[in-house]
C-alpha positions in Angstrom: 60.6 123.2 116.4 62.7 121.4 113.8 64.8 118.3 114.7 68.5 118.0 115.2 68.8 116.1 112.0 67.2 119.1 110.2 69.6 121.4 112.0 72.6 119.4 110.8 71.2 119.5 107.3 71.2 123.3 107.6 74.7 123.2 108.7 75.6 121.1 105.6 73.7 123.4 103.3 75.7 126.5 104.9 79.0 124.7 104.4 78.0 124.0 100.7 77.4 127.7 100.2 81.0 128.4 101.3 82.3 125.9 98.8 80.0 127.4 96.0 81.5 130.9 96.6 85.0 129.6 96.4 84.1 127.7 93.3 82.6 130.6 91.6 85.7 132.7 92.1 87.8 130.0 90.8 85.7 129.5 87.7 86.0 133.1 86.9 89.8 133.0 87.5 89.9 135.7 90.3 90.4 136.1 94.0 87.6 136.5 96.4 86.3 140.1 96.5 85.5 142.1 99.7 81.6 141.3 99.6 82.4 137.6 99.2 84.9 137.5 102.1 82.4 139.4 104.3 79.5 137.0 103.4 81.7 134.0 103.9 82.5 135.3 107.5 78.7 135.7 108.1 78.1 132.1 107.0 80.9 130.9 109.2 79.3 132.7 112.2 76.0 131.2 111.3 77.5 127.7 111.2 79.1 128.2 114.5 75.8 129.3 116.0 74.0 126.3 114.6 76.5 124.0 115.9 76.4 125.4 119.3 72.6 125.0 119.2 72.8 121.4 118.0 75.2 120.5 120.8 73.1 122.2 123.5 69.9 120.3 122.2 71.8 117.0 122.2 73.1 117.5 125.8 69.5 118.4 126.8 68.0 115.4 125.2 70.7 113.2 126.9 70.0 114.5 130.2 66.3 114.3 129.8 66.6 110.6 128.8 68.8 110.0 131.9 66.2 111.6 134.1 63.4 109.6 132.6 65.1 106.3 132.9 63.4 104.0 135.6 65.2 103.9 138.8 65.9 100.5 140.7 64.2 100.1 144.2 66.4 101.4 147.0 66.7 98.1 148.6 68.5 96.7 145.7 71.1 99.4 145.3 74.6 98.6 146.6 77.2 101.1 147.3 79.6 99.8 144.8 82.6 102.2 143.7 82.2 103.4 140.2 84.5 101.8 137.6 87.4 103.9 136.5 86.3 103.7 132.9 82.9 105.2 133.7 84.7 108.3 135.2 86.6 108.9 131.9 85.7 111.7 129.7 84.5 110.8 126.2 87.4 112.7 124.6 91.2 112.3 124.8 93.0 115.2 126.3 96.1 114.8 124.1 97.1 113.4 120.8 99.6 111.1 122.7 96.8 109.5 124.7 94.9 109.0 121.6 97.8 107.3 119.9 98.5 105.0 122.8 94.8 104.0 122.9 94.8 103.1 119.2 98.0 101.1 119.8 96.4 99.2 122.8 93.3 98.4 120.7 95.4 96.7 118.1 97.1 94.3 120.7 95.6 90.9 121.4 93.6 90.8 124.6 93.6 94.5 125.2 90.2 96.3 125.9 89.3 99.0 123.4 89.1 102.5 124.9 85.4 103.6 124.3 86.6 107.1 123.6 88.0 105.7 120.2 84.4 105.4 119.0 84.0 109.2 119.4 86.8 110.1 117.2 84.9 110.3 113.8 83.6 113.5 112.5 79.7 113.8 112.1 78.3 111.9 109.2 81.5 109.7 108.7 81.4 105.8 109.2 85.1 104.9 109.5 85.5 103.8 113.1 85.1 100.0 112.3 88.4 98.3 113.4 88.0 95.7 110.6 87.8 98.6 108.0 91.2 99.9 108.8 91.5 100.9 112.5 90.4 103.8 114.5 90.5 107.5 113.4 92.5 110.1 115.2 90.1 112.1 117.3 88.5 114.8 115.1 89.9 117.8 116.8 93.5 116.3 116.8 93.0 115.3 113.2 92.1 118.8 112.1 95.0 120.2 114.3 97.5 118.0 112.7 96.2 119.0 109.2 96.6 122.6 110.1 100.1 122.0 111.3 100.9 120.3 108.0 99.8 123.4 106.2 101.7 125.6 108.6 105.0 123.8 108.1 105.0 123.6 104.3 105.6 126.6 101.9 103.4 126.0 98.9 100.2 124.2 100.0 99.1 126.9 102.3 99.4 129.5 99.5 97.1 127.6 97.2 93.3 128.0 96.6 92.0 125.3 99.0 88.5 123.7 98.7 87.0 121.4 101.3 85.1 118.3 100.0 82.5 117.4 102.5 79.9 114.6 102.9 80.4 111.1 101.4 81.8 112.5 98.2 85.5 111.7 97.1 85.7 114.1 94.2 84.5 117.5 93.1 84.0 118.9 89.5 84.3 122.7 88.9 83.5 124.5 85.8 86.5 126.7 84.6 86.7 129.0 81.6 88.2 127.2 78.7 90.3 130.1 77.3 93.5 129.9 75.4 93.6 133.4 73.6 92.2 136.8 74.3 93.0 138.1 70.9 89.5 138.1 69.5 87.2 136.9 72.3 87.4 136.8 76.1 86.3 134.3 78.8 86.5 131.5 76.2 84.1 132.9 73.8 82.4 136.1 75.0 82.5 138.8 72.3 81.7 142.6 72.8 81.7 145.1 69.9 80.8 148.6 69.1 77.7 148.7 66.8 75.8 151.3 65.0 72.1 152.0 65.2 69.8 149.1 63.9 72.8 146.9 63.0 72.4 143.1 63.5 73.8 141.7 66.7 76.6 139.0 66.7 75.8 136.2 69.2 78.6 134.7 71.4 78.8 132.3 74.4 81.5 131.3 76.8 83.3 128.0 76.7 83.8 126.1 79.8 86.1 123.1 80.7 85.6 120.7 83.7 88.2 120.7 86.5 87.9 117.3 88.0 89.6 116.9 91.4 89.4 113.3 92.7 91.0 112.6 96.0 94.3 110.9 96.1 95.8 109.2 99.2 98.8 110.6 100.8 100.2 107.9 103.2 102.8 108.3 105.8 104.3 105.6 108.1 105.8 106.4 111.5 107.7 103.9 113.5 107.7 104.1 117.3 109.6 101.9 119.7 108.0 100.0 122.5 109.8 102.4 124.9 108.3 105.4 123.2 104.9 104.0 123.3 105.0 104.0 127.2 105.2 107.7 127.2 102.2 109.5 125.7 103.8 112.9 125.8 107.0 111.7 123.9 105.0 109.9 121.5 102.9 113.0 120.7 106.1 115.1 120.2 107.7 112.5 118.0 104.7 112.1 115.7 104.2 115.8 115.3 107.8 116.5 114.5 108.4 113.5 112.2 105.0 112.9 110.5 103.8 116.6 110.0 107.1 117.8 108.6 107.0 114.8 106.1 103.4 115.3 104.8 104.1 119.0 104.5 107.2 118.2 102.4 105.3 115.7 100.2 102.5 118.0 99.5 104.9 120.7 98.2 106.8 118.2 96.1 103.5 117.1 94.5 102.4 120.7 93.7 105.8 121.2 91.9 106.6 117.7 90.4 103.4 115.7 90.6 102.6 113.5 87.7 98.8 113.7 88.1 98.7 109.8 88.2 97.7 108.8 91.7 99.0 112.1 93.0 98.2 115.8 92.3 99.3 117.3 88.9 102.4 119.4 89.4 103.2 122.8 88.1 106.1 121.6 86.0 104.0 118.8 84.3 101.0 121.1 83.6 100.0 122.4 80.2 99.7 126.0 81.5 103.5 126.2 82.4 105.3 129.0 80.3 108.9 128.0 79.6 111.3 130.9 78.9 114.1 130.0 76.6 117.7 130.6 77.5 119.7 133.4 76.0 121.8 132.8 72.8 125.1 131.6 73.9 124.2 131.4 77.5 126.4 128.9 79.5 125.0 125.8 81.1 123.8 125.9 84.7 123.7 129.7 84.8 120.9 132.3 85.4 121.3 135.8 83.9 119.5 139.1 84.3 117.8 138.7 80.9 116.3 135.4 82.1 114.4 136.9 85.1 113.3 140.0 83.1 111.7 137.7 80.4 110.1 135.4 83.1 108.6 138.5 84.7 107.1 139.6 81.4 105.4 136.3 80.8 103.4 136.4 84.2 99.7 137.4 84.2 99.8 141.1 85.2 97.1 140.5 87.8 99.5 137.8 89.4 102.4 140.1 89.9 101.3 141.4 93.4 100.7 137.8 94.5 103.7 136.0 92.9 106.8 134.4 94.5 110.1 133.3 93.1 110.9 129.6 93.9 114.5 128.4 93.5 116.6 125.4 94.3 119.2 126.5 96.9 122.1 126.1 94.4 120.6 128.9 92.2 121.7 131.5 94.9 125.2 131.8 93.7 123.8 132.8 90.2 121.5 135.5 91.8 124.4 137.1 93.8 126.5 137.3 90.7 123.7 138.6 88.4 124.2 142.1 87.1 122.4 144.5 84.7 124.7 145.9 82.0 125.2 149.7 81.9 127.6 150.9 79.3 130.9 149.1 79.7 130.1 148.0 83.3 127.1 146.9 85.3 125.3 147.0 88.7 124.3 144.1 91.0 120.6 143.0 90.7 120.1 141.0 93.7 122.5 142.4 96.3 121.6 145.7 98.2 123.4 148.9 97.6 125.8 148.4 100.6 127.2 145.2 99.2 127.3 141.7 100.7 128.2 143.2 104.2 124.5 144.1 104.3 121.6 141.5 104.3 120.3 140.8 100.7 117.0 142.0 99.8 115.7 138.6 99.1 113.4 139.9 96.4 113.3 140.2 92.7 111.0 142.8 91.2 109.8 143.3 94.7 108.6 139.7 95.1 110.1 137.3 97.7 112.7 134.7 96.6 112.2 131.4 98.4 114.5 128.4 98.3 112.8 125.0 98.5 114.3 121.5 98.1 111.4 120.5 95.6 112.8 122.7 92.8 115.0 120.9 90.3 118.8 121.5 90.5 120.6 124.3 88.7 120.3 124.1 85.0 117.2 122.1 84.8 113.6 123.1 83.9 112.1 124.7 87.1 115.3 125.4 89.0 113.9 129.0 89.1 110.2 129.4 89.0 107.9 132.4 89.1 104.5 131.4 90.5 101.1 132.8 91.7 99.9 130.0 93.8 96.4 131.4 93.7 96.4 129.7 90.3 96.5 126.2 91.8 93.6 124.7 93.4 94.0 122.0 96.2 91.0 120.0 97.3 91.0 118.2 100.7 88.5 116.2 102.7 88.3 116.1 106.4 91.4 115.7 108.5 93.9 112.9 108.7 93.0 109.3 109.7 95.4 106.9 111.4 95.6 103.3 112.3 98.5 101.0 113.6 100.1 97.7 113.4 102.2 95.8 115.8 103.4 93.2 113.2 105.2 95.1 110.5 108.3 95.7 112.8 107.5 93.0 115.4 111.2 91.7 115.4 112.5 95.3 116.0 110.1 96.0 119.0 108.5 98.7 117.1 105.0 99.6 116.2 103.9 101.4 113.1 101.4 104.2 112.8 99.9 104.9 109.3 98.5 108.2 108.5 96.3 109.0 105.5 95.4 112.4 104.0 93.0 112.5 101.0 94.0 115.4 98.7 94.2 116.4 95.0 95.3 119.4 93.2 96.1 120.9 89.8 96.4 124.4 88.1 93.2 126.1 87.5 94.1 126.6 83.7 94.8 123.9 81.3 97.0 126.0 79.0 98.8 129.3 78.9 96.9 132.3 77.6 97.7 134.4 74.6 97.0 138.1 75.5 94.8 140.6 73.6 97.9 142.2 72.1 101.1 140.4 71.5 101.9 136.7 70.7 103.9 135.7 73.8 101.7 133.6 76.1 101.2 134.4 79.7 100.4 132.2 82.8 100.3 131.9 86.5 103.4 129.8 86.3 106.6 130.6 84.5 109.9 128.6 84.5 113.3 129.0 83.0 113.9 126.3 80.3 116.8 123.8 80.6 120.3 125.2 80.3 122.5 122.0 79.7 
């Protein structure tokens, strides 16, 4: 029978298979196919079964060690009540309790709750107080990360990759392709040939997608009164911190510089910019703009695309019309007019207003995007520590949350199609109209 350590290695190997499947699909610039999704489900089931087995064997070994431990002579045993700490479970019941324990561990003269040492995930060594405090309990950490992705709009739609183990980066091979006019997949060439003709060799060209984790840090201030109520503390942290991280992730995906943060769509080399119409007024969006934007999106991306706009673009959409003869018809409003709810779609794809899009008239105020063309790498959950000193004079404590993440579009540049000269991309924006 193999050891628990060997079982854990098998779990890590299975998790790597999951990452490899996603990396292969990304390198080939496609979505997961049905067979791959089914295979990933099988691997997930296998991981869960192995994890259950490891947990069962660990519990059995722990019980065996307790039973084999020498027992003191009956005469020396005293009927002393068991300490309250000994009756505590090794896990926190709520995030609020976890946060209060972290706070107490940072106060002078306070005892450290032993449950804090059970917070780290398997294989991590980050529960040493001198190295930055105690982590949020792993199940709460994962739950908080899920809530971050549930509250934002863009990050949850991206192609997500988990970085496991002690690595802080991942390198993925992507096809280096700028044109499909003469070859495909960065250099693959096929051709019709007659009998006994010489073959022409070709080979694909790849580029390296380097995702090195960046730190997204959030500070959450809690009053001493709030710290006395674990339930209220948990509610406050979830509402304030989770919303802020979700907002910042989406902002980085749109506007990130790539320096110390993910590379945003508007700063990426693959962004296609559609010029304004001749004589078009400043701070306007016309029907011809959105038609040309739609024509610059990858055909395969049309069914997965969304329109992202700044909220102040809405008036332009409601006034937008398609010219027919000497008149025109509304483009965005339904046939019944404004007394009925607007469709909320253009070319059948959702129109979503987000704060992170630039204001009307600036590049990116309206953006057509297939978020499957953006890869987001993350590691583990969210770590936390606290300080009583930063806001001491205000009777407040500070919780610091850290999420390690990086992202960038999967393509380095826009693509010239097989026929035609206008480039295509996963991301298309309307150029500045000043």
